[in-house]
C-alpha positions as CSV (number, residue, x, y, z in Angstrom):
1,M,77.8,22.0,21.8
2,R,77.2,25.6,22.8
3,A,79.6,28.4,24.0
4,V,79.9,31.8,24.5
5,I,83.6,33.5,23.9
6,Q,84.6,36.9,25.6
7,R,87.6,38.7,24.1
8,V,89.3,39.5,27.0
9,S,92.7,41.4,28.4
10,S,92.3,39.4,31.2
11,A,90.4,36.4,33.1
12,S,90.4,34.0,36.0
13,V,88.5,31.4,37.8
14,E,88.8,30.7,41.5
15,V,87.4,27.6,43.3
16,E,87.0,28.0,47.1
17,G,89.1,31.5,47.4
18,T,91.7,30.1,45.5
19,I,92.2,30.8,41.7
20,V,92.8,27.4,39.4
21,G,92.8,29.1,36.0
22,Q,94.1,32.2,34.8
23,I,95.2,33.8,31.3
24,E,96.1,37.5,30.1
25,Q,95.3,38.3,26.7
26,G,92.9,36.1,24.3
27,L,90.0,34.0,24.9
28,L,87.2,33.1,27.5
29,V,85.4,30.1,26.8
30,F,82.1,28.7,28.7
31,L,81.4,25.8,27.1
32,G,78.6,23.6,27.3
33,V,77.7,20.0,26.2
34,G,74.7,18.6,24.9
35,Q,73.2,15.7,24.5
36,G,74.2,13.8,21.6
37,D,77.4,15.5,21.7
38,S,80.6,13.8,20.4
39,R,84.2,14.0,18.9
40,K,82.7,15.2,16.0
41,E,81.7,18.9,17.7
42,V,84.3,18.8,19.7
43,T,86.6,19.1,16.8
44,W,84.3,21.3,15.1
45,M,84.0,23.9,18.0
46,A,87.9,23.8,19.0
47,E,89.1,24.6,15.1
48,K,86.0,27.6,15.2
49,I,87.4,29.0,18.1
50,A,91.0,28.7,17.3
51,S,90.5,30.5,13.8
52,L,87.8,32.9,14.7
53,R,89.3,36.0,13.4
54,I,87.3,38.0,16.4
55,F,91.5,40.0,17.4
56,E,92.4,43.4,15.6
57,D,94.9,44.2,13.2
58,A,97.7,47.1,12.6
59,D,94.3,48.6,10.9
60,G,92.1,47.9,13.7
61,K,90.0,45.6,11.8
62,M,88.9,42.3,13.4
63,N,91.2,40.3,11.2
64,R,93.1,37.7,13.3
65,S,92.5,34.5,15.3
66,L,93.9,33.5,18.6
67,V,96.0,31.2,17.0
68,E,97.4,34.2,14.9
69,T,97.9,36.6,18.4
70,G,99.5,33.9,20.4
71,G,96.4,34.6,23.2
72,S,95.6,32.2,25.8
73,A,92.3,30.9,26.1
74,L,90.4,30.0,29.8
75,V,88.1,27.3,29.3
76,V,85.5,26.8,31.8
77,S,82.2,24.5,32.1
78,Q,79.2,25.9,32.0
79,F,76.0,23.4,31.7
80,T,73.4,26.4,32.0
81,L,74.2,27.6,28.4
82,Y,71.6,24.4,28.2
83,G,69.1,26.2,29.9
84,D,65.8,26.4,28.3
85,C,63.8,28.9,29.6
86,R,61.0,28.8,27.5
87,K,58.0,27.6,29.8
88,G,57.9,28.6,33.5
89,R,59.9,30.1,36.4
90,R,62.9,27.4,36.6
91,P,65.2,26.6,33.9
92,S,64.8,23.4,32.2
93,F,68.3,21.6,31.5
94,I,67.4,18.3,30.2
95,Q,69.4,19.2,26.7
96,A,72.5,19.4,28.9
97,A,75.0,16.1,28.5
98,A,75.1,13.8,31.3
99,P,78.0,14.9,33.8
100,E,80.2,12.1,32.7
101,D,79.7,12.6,29.6
102,A,80.0,16.3,29.9
103,N,83.5,16.4,31.5
104,R,84.8,13.5,28.7
105,L,84.4,15.7,25.9
106,Y,84.8,19.1,27.9
107,R,88.2,17.7,28.6
108,E,88.9,16.1,24.8
109,F,87.6,20.3,24.0
110,V,90.6,21.4,26.4
111,A,92.9,19.1,24.6
112,E,92.0,19.6,21.0
113,I,92.4,23.7,21.5
114,R,95.5,22.8,22.8
115,G,96.2,20.9,20.0
116,H,96.3,24.3,17.9
117,G,99.2,25.3,19.9
118,I,97.1,28.0,22.3
119,Q,97.8,28.2,25.8
120,V,94.8,26.9,27.8
121,A,93.8,27.3,31.7
122,T,90.7,25.9,33.0
123,G,87.9,25.6,35.8
124,T,87.5,22.9,37.7
125,F,84.5,20.8,36.2
126,Q,80.9,20.6,38.2
127,A,82.6,23.4,41.0
128,T,81.0,26.3,42.2
129,M,83.5,28.9,40.4
130,R,83.9,32.6,40.7
131,V,84.8,34.0,36.8
132,A,86.5,37.4,36.6
133,S,87.1,39.0,33.0
134,M,88.2,42.1,31.5
135,N,86.0,42.1,28.4
136,E,87.9,43.9,25.7
137,G,85.9,45.9,22.7
138,P,83.5,44.3,24.1
139,V,83.6,41.2,22.3
140,T,81.3,38.6,22.5
141,M,79.9,35.6,20.6
142,L,77.8,32.5,20.9
143,I,78.8,29.4,19.2
144,D,76.4,26.7,18.7
145,S,78.1,23.4,17.2
146,E,73.6,22.7,15.8
147,K,73.5,26.1,13.8
148,R,76.6,25.0,12.2
149,F,75.3,24.5,8.6
């Protein structure tokens, strides 16, 4: 499982001209599910993102988590995080999970991160989406469950 997270002051996702998810201060999470991912990766990724200390404290140091700040998360499915661009000019997506597995694990991730007390908005799985965000910092992190050890 892979995630690109951005610390934002606001973010929204639109499908066919309608805003389907929107947050103020918090994290924009682009989530990719790979072949072989399971509940284990979901639990690890949700815990990591909820507790990652990338928000500033009173001294201006990144020392507070999403849970501690009371921020929200906008979670957007992003199978292209598994795009392999090493060969040729067209990315290969064979490492991405099949849509039915990816959707199930995406929904499990959303439920898991909500279980940490975080307000969560989402995009629409497999839809063409327009994502708008105001990145704070900017702070952008890549998290890959395969590289957790």
